[in-house]
C-alpha positions in Angstrom: 94.2 126.5 127.6 96.4 127.6 125.3 99.6 126.7 125.1 102.1 129.2 125.8 105.1 127.2 125.4 104.9 124.2 123.0 108.2 122.9 124.0 107.0 122.0 127.4 104.7 119.5 125.8 107.1 118.1 123.5 108.0 114.3 124.4 111.0 112.2 123.4 110.9 109.5 120.5 110.8 106.6 123.1 107.8 108.0 124.8 106.2 108.9 121.7 106.8 105.3 120.1 104.9 103.6 123.3 102.5 106.1 123.1 101.6 105.2 119.7 102.1 101.3 120.4 99.5 101.4 123.0 97.0 103.4 120.6 97.3 100.8 117.9 97.3 97.6 120.4 94.1 99.4 121.8 92.3 99.6 118.6 93.4 96.4 117.4 91.7 94.9 120.3 88.5 97.0 119.6 88.3 96.1 115.8 88.8 92.3 116.8 85.7 92.3 119.0 83.7 94.4 116.8 84.8 92.6 113.5 83.0 89.1 113.3 82.7 88.3 109.4 84.4 89.9 106.3 81.8 91.2 104.2 81.1 89.1 100.7 82.2 91.9 98.6 85.6 92.7 100.3 86.1 88.4 99.9 85.1 89.0 96.2 87.6 92.0 95.5 90.3 89.6 97.0 89.7 87.0 95.0 90.0 89.3 92.0 93.0 91.0 92.9 94.6 87.3 93.3 93.4 86.1 90.2 95.1 89.5 88.7 98.5 88.6 90.4 98.4 85.3 89.0 97.9 86.4 85.6 100.4 86.8 82.8 101.6 90.1 82.7 100.6 90.7 79.1 97.1 90.1 79.6 97.4 92.4 82.9 98.1 95.2 80.5 95.3 94.5 78.1 92.5 94.9 80.7 93.6 98.3 81.9 
């Protein structure tokens, strides 16, 4: 059904924010239920990132 007047569908900022928040809350609940464990490869990458952040700036630049 095509929209004949887009202004009729416009919602105010408060209702838009509330809708976005509700969608985010529901998605977080779904992801929490479906996610049981962090994949090992992701844990390796997180550890590598932490190592790189702890390294002195001069050694970080030489690895690029």
